[in-house]
C-alpha positions as CSV (number, residue, x, y, z in Angstrom):
1,M,-174.1,-18.1,79.8
2,N,-173.1,-15.8,82.6
3,V,-175.8,-16.1,85.3
4,S,-174.8,-12.7,86.6
5,S,-175.6,-11.0,83.4
6,G,-177.8,-8.1,83.8
7,K,-179.2,-9.0,87.3
8,Q,-180.0,-6.7,89.8
9,V,-179.2,-7.6,93.5
10,V,-180.1,-5.5,96.6
11,V,-178.3,-6.1,99.7
12,V,-180.0,-5.3,102.9
13,G,-177.7,-4.2,105.7
14,G,-174.1,-2.3,105.3
15,G,-172.7,-4.2,108.1
16,V,-169.3,-5.9,107.4
17,G,-171.1,-8.8,106.0
18,G,-173.2,-6.8,103.7
19,L,-170.4,-4.8,102.5
20,C,-168.2,-7.8,101.5
21,T,-171.3,-9.6,100.0
22,A,-172.0,-6.6,97.9
23,G,-168.3,-6.4,97.0
24,L,-168.0,-10.0,96.0
25,L,-171.2,-9.8,93.9
26,K,-170.1,-6.8,92.1
27,K,-166.8,-8.6,91.3
28,N,-168.6,-11.4,89.9
29,G,-170.6,-9.1,87.5
30,F,-173.8,-8.4,89.1
31,R,-175.2,-4.9,89.4
32,V,-175.4,-4.4,93.1
33,K,-177.3,-1.9,95.4
34,L,-176.7,-1.6,99.2
35,L,-179.4,-0.4,101.7
36,E,-178.2,0.7,105.2
37,K,-180.8,2.3,107.5
38,N,-178.1,4.2,109.7
39,H,-176.3,7.4,108.6
40,E,-173.2,5.2,107.9
41,C,-172.1,1.7,107.3
42,G,-170.4,-0.7,109.6
43,G,-173.3,-2.2,111.4
44,R,-171.8,-3.5,114.9
45,L,-168.3,-2.6,113.7
46,S,-167.8,1.0,114.3
47,S,-166.2,3.6,116.4
48,E,-166.9,6.9,118.0
49,S,-164.6,9.6,119.0
50,I,-165.3,11.7,122.2
51,D,-163.0,14.3,123.3
52,G,-160.0,12.9,121.2
53,Y,-160.5,9.4,122.4
54,R,-161.7,6.8,120.2
55,F,-163.9,4.0,121.5
56,D,-165.0,0.9,119.4
57,T,-168.7,0.5,120.0
58,G,-168.8,-3.3,118.8
59,P,-166.2,-6.0,118.9
60,S,-163.0,-5.2,120.8
61,L,-160.8,-8.0,119.7
62,L,-160.4,-9.9,116.3
63,L,-160.5,-13.8,115.8
64,F,-159.8,-15.9,112.8
65,P,-157.3,-13.5,111.1
66,R,-156.9,-15.5,108.1
67,T,-160.5,-15.2,107.1
68,Y,-160.3,-11.5,107.2
69,T,-157.0,-11.2,105.4
70,E,-158.2,-13.7,102.5
71,M,-161.4,-11.3,102.2
72,F,-159.1,-8.3,102.0
73,T,-157.1,-9.9,99.3
74,S,-160.1,-10.9,97.4
75,L,-161.8,-7.5,97.4
76,G,-158.2,-5.6,96.8
77,V,-158.4,-3.8,100.3
78,V,-155.0,-2.6,101.4
79,G,-153.6,-0.7,104.4
80,I,-155.2,-2.7,107.3
81,E,-152.7,-3.6,109.7
82,L,-153.9,-6.4,112.2
83,E,-151.4,-6.8,115.1
84,E,-151.4,-9.9,117.4
85,I,-151.8,-9.0,121.1
86,Q,-148.8,-10.5,123.1
87,P,-147.9,-11.9,125.4
88,A,-151.3,-11.9,127.1
89,A,-154.4,-11.8,124.6
90,Y,-156.5,-10.4,127.3
91,R,-157.0,-10.5,131.3
92,L,-160.1,-11.6,133.0
93,F,-161.2,-10.0,136.2
94,Y,-163.2,-12.3,138.8
95,G,-164.8,-10.6,141.8
96,G,-167.4,-8.2,143.0
97,D,-170.1,-8.1,145.7
98,G,-167.4,-7.5,148.4
99,H,-164.7,-10.1,147.2
100,A,-161.2,-9.1,146.4
101,V,-160.7,-8.9,142.6
102,D,-158.7,-12.0,141.1
103,T,-157.3,-12.1,137.6
104,L,-156.2,-14.6,135.1
105,D,-154.6,-14.0,131.8
106,L,-155.1,-15.7,128.4
107,L,-151.4,-16.3,127.4
108,V,-150.4,-17.5,124.2
109,D,-147.4,-19.4,125.3
110,E,-148.4,-22.9,126.3
111,E,-146.0,-23.5,129.0
112,Q,-146.9,-20.3,130.6
113,M,-150.4,-21.2,130.7
114,V,-149.4,-24.4,132.2
115,E,-147.8,-22.9,135.0
116,Q,-150.5,-20.3,135.5
117,F,-153.0,-23.3,135.8
118,E,-150.9,-25.4,138.1
119,A,-150.3,-22.7,140.4
120,R,-154.3,-22.4,140.9
121,E,-155.1,-26.1,140.8
122,K,-153.0,-29.1,141.4
123,G,-152.9,-31.2,138.2
124,A,-154.7,-28.4,136.2
125,G,-151.4,-27.8,134.3
126,Q,-151.6,-31.1,132.5
127,Q,-155.4,-31.0,132.3
128,Y,-154.9,-27.6,130.4
129,R,-152.6,-29.7,127.6
130,G,-155.4,-32.2,127.3
131,F,-158.0,-29.4,127.1
132,L,-155.9,-27.8,124.4
133,K,-155.7,-31.1,122.4
134,M,-159.4,-31.4,122.4
135,A,-160.1,-28.0,121.6
136,R,-157.6,-27.9,118.7
137,G,-159.2,-31.2,117.2
138,A,-162.8,-29.2,117.3
139,L,-161.1,-26.4,115.7
140,D,-159.7,-28.7,112.8
141,L,-162.8,-30.4,112.3
142,G,-165.3,-27.5,113.0
143,M,-163.7,-24.6,110.6
144,P,-163.7,-26.4,107.4
145,N,-166.8,-28.8,107.9
146,F,-169.3,-26.5,109.8
147,I,-168.3,-22.9,109.9
148,E,-166.8,-22.2,106.3
149,R,-169.4,-25.0,104.6
150,D,-172.5,-24.2,103.2
151,L,-174.7,-26.5,105.2
152,S,-177.6,-26.2,102.9
153,K,-175.7,-28.3,100.4
154,V,-174.4,-31.0,102.8
155,S,-175.0,-34.6,100.9
156,A,-174.6,-38.1,102.3
157,K,-171.2,-38.2,100.3
158,S,-169.8,-35.2,102.3
159,L,-170.9,-36.6,105.4
160,V,-169.2,-39.9,104.6
161,E,-165.9,-38.1,103.8
162,L,-166.2,-36.2,107.2
163,L,-165.9,-39.6,109.2
164,P,-162.3,-40.3,109.0
165,Q,-161.9,-36.8,110.6
166,A,-164.7,-37.2,113.2
167,T,-163.1,-40.5,114.6
168,K,-160.3,-38.2,115.8
169,V,-162.5,-36.4,118.4
170,N,-164.9,-37.8,121.1
171,P,-168.3,-37.0,119.9
172,L,-169.6,-36.4,123.5
173,E,-167.2,-33.7,124.0
174,L,-168.3,-32.0,120.8
175,L,-172.2,-32.4,121.3
176,G,-172.3,-32.2,125.2
177,P,-172.6,-28.9,127.0
178,L,-169.6,-26.9,127.0
179,D,-169.6,-26.2,130.9
180,L,-170.0,-30.1,131.6
181,V,-167.4,-30.9,129.1
182,L,-164.9,-28.5,130.8
183,R,-165.7,-30.0,134.2
184,R,-163.9,-33.0,133.0
185,F,-160.6,-30.9,133.0
186,F,-161.0,-28.2,135.9
187,K,-162.6,-28.4,139.2
188,S,-161.9,-24.7,139.4
189,R,-165.0,-22.5,138.3
190,K,-162.5,-19.6,137.3
191,L,-160.3,-21.9,135.1
192,R,-163.6,-23.2,133.4
193,Q,-165.0,-19.8,132.7
194,M,-161.6,-18.9,130.9
195,F,-162.8,-21.2,128.3
196,T,-166.3,-21.2,128.2
197,F,-167.4,-17.4,128.2
198,Q,-166.5,-17.2,124.5
199,S,-169.8,-19.1,123.8
200,L,-171.3,-15.7,124.6
201,Y,-169.8,-14.4,121.2
202,V,-172.5,-16.5,119.3
203,G,-175.2,-15.6,121.9
204,L,-175.2,-18.8,123.8
205,T,-174.5,-19.8,127.6
206,P,-171.9,-22.4,128.5
207,Q,-174.5,-24.5,129.9
208,T,-176.6,-24.5,126.5
209,S,-173.7,-24.3,123.9
210,P,-172.4,-27.5,122.7
211,G,-168.8,-28.5,123.2
212,V,-167.6,-27.8,119.8
213,F,-167.7,-24.3,120.6
214,S,-164.4,-25.1,122.2
215,L,-163.0,-24.2,118.9
216,L,-163.5,-20.6,119.9
217,A,-161.1,-20.6,122.7
218,A,-158.7,-22.8,120.6
219,T,-158.4,-20.3,117.7
220,E,-157.7,-17.6,120.4
221,L,-154.9,-20.1,121.9
222,T,-153.7,-21.2,118.5
223,D,-154.3,-18.4,115.8
224,G,-153.9,-15.7,118.5
225,V,-156.0,-12.8,119.2
226,Y,-155.7,-9.6,116.9
227,Y,-156.6,-5.9,117.1
228,P,-156.7,-3.6,114.0
229,I,-154.3,-0.8,114.1
230,G,-156.3,2.6,114.4
231,G,-159.6,0.7,115.5
232,F,-162.3,-1.4,114.1
233,K,-163.5,1.4,112.1
234,T,-160.4,1.1,109.9
235,I,-161.9,-2.5,108.6
236,R,-165.3,-0.9,107.7
237,D,-163.7,2.1,106.0
238,G,-161.3,0.0,104.1
239,I,-164.0,-2.2,102.8
240,E,-166.6,0.4,102.2
241,N,-164.1,2.5,100.2
242,V,-163.2,-0.5,97.9
243,V,-167.1,-1.4,97.4
244,R,-168.0,2.0,96.3
245,E,-164.8,2.3,94.2
246,M,-166.0,-0.9,92.5
247,G,-169.4,0.8,91.7
248,V,-171.6,-0.8,94.2
249,E,-174.4,2.0,94.8
250,V,-174.5,2.5,98.6
251,S,-177.6,4.1,100.2
252,T,-177.4,5.0,103.8
253,S,-180.3,6.4,105.8
254,T,-182.4,4.0,103.9
255,E,-184.2,1.5,105.9
256,A,-185.7,-1.9,104.4
257,E,-189.2,-1.9,105.3
258,G,-190.3,-4.9,103.4
259,I,-188.9,-7.6,100.9
260,V,-191.6,-7.9,98.2
261,V,-192.4,-11.3,97.1
262,D,-194.8,-12.1,94.3
263,G,-195.6,-15.5,92.6
264,G,-192.7,-16.9,94.3
265,R,-190.1,-14.5,92.9
266,V,-188.6,-11.6,94.7
267,L,-189.7,-8.0,93.2
268,G,-187.4,-5.9,95.4
269,V,-187.1,-4.0,98.7
270,R,-189.8,-1.5,100.1
271,T,-188.5,1.6,101.4
272,A,-189.9,4.8,102.6
273,T,-189.5,6.2,99.2
274,G,-190.9,3.4,97.3
275,L,-189.8,-0.1,95.7
276,V,-186.2,-0.7,95.0
277,E,-186.4,-3.4,92.3
278,A,-184.4,-6.5,92.3
279,D,-183.8,-9.9,90.9
280,I,-182.1,-11.1,94.1
281,V,-182.3,-9.7,97.3
282,V,-179.6,-10.9,100.1
283,C,-180.8,-9.7,103.6
284,N,-177.6,-9.1,106.1
285,R,-179.9,-8.4,109.1
286,D,-180.2,-10.7,112.0
287,L,-182.1,-13.8,110.8
288,A,-185.3,-13.5,112.9
289,D,-185.5,-9.8,111.4
290,S,-185.2,-10.9,108.0
291,Y,-188.0,-13.1,108.0
292,A,-190.3,-10.4,109.5
293,L,-189.6,-8.2,106.4
294,V,-191.1,-10.8,103.8
295,E,-194.4,-9.7,102.3
296,G,-196.7,-10.1,99.4
297,D,-196.9,-13.8,98.2
298,P,-199.3,-15.5,100.8
299,R,-197.0,-18.8,100.7
300,A,-193.8,-16.9,101.3
301,V,-195.1,-14.7,104.0
302,A,-196.6,-17.8,105.9
303,Y,-193.2,-19.8,105.5
304,A,-191.4,-16.6,106.7
305,E,-193.9,-16.1,109.7
306,A,-193.4,-19.8,110.5
307,K,-189.6,-19.3,110.8
308,H,-189.7,-15.9,112.6
309,K,-192.4,-17.6,115.2
310,K,-189.9,-20.5,115.7
311,L,-187.0,-18.4,116.2
312,G,-189.1,-16.1,118.8
313,T,-189.4,-19.1,120.9
314,R,-185.5,-19.7,121.1
315,A,-183.0,-18.0,123.6
316,Y,-180.4,-16.2,121.6
317,S,-178.4,-13.0,121.1
318,S,-177.8,-11.0,118.2
319,G,-174.2,-10.2,119.5
């Protein structure tokens, strides 16, 4: 029996994650409605045009290009061109407070990076090679085993299978504070900042994020940094157009005011105009905000409130 047969899914949030989720569910036979509170989809990924100039209002660079191209292929999205930024992925500016502005470039070429680092700090060139090896190890371990894996389904067997790969990296470098790990390689604060500010992408600081997040710098140096020709809006438009063509019902200017649960089962999503019934609800809002939407069933509400309260004590950024 097809588990998707006749089931109605409501996806809350029309950001890229919500759009892709809606498309994949529709592709797998579910009936899908997507609710977006703003007048257009895209979430943080959108662009504005002012006086003939386009401004990306969210991300300004694209990492993990393979993940995007695989999703485009899966949904049948065509026409989106990703171009690698060369020879420098980006330039970092240091200065202010009356000090002269200094710059460093994130260069894709390893030898050029070695030369740049050695010119700043004696021995830093070879130390860069050591850091790159460590960061690539974190990337090879982290991507398939943590970022791409559903951690709710981790078993003792999967952890045992992970051991041979885990022995290739120093656990202290993965679990220790990222800034502290970088101090092993570079004395210069500016050199360390080149590989620690990426933790801000996921709402952490270099002092609080674990060393495993060096994989973010590793993917920039290994896979490259990309930009979609025409701006990030092209990604939003490409995915949304395909999702609509697939038959997903997209409702903009429709805010989810509550996720209604009764007897341990979700009933749907409450909006200003009534209940949008659903067998399954997928909420693509920030996690803390998602828990705050749960209403109805006392046990479900108590669980959600506890989760929301716990998250409220954490220091994090929604990006």
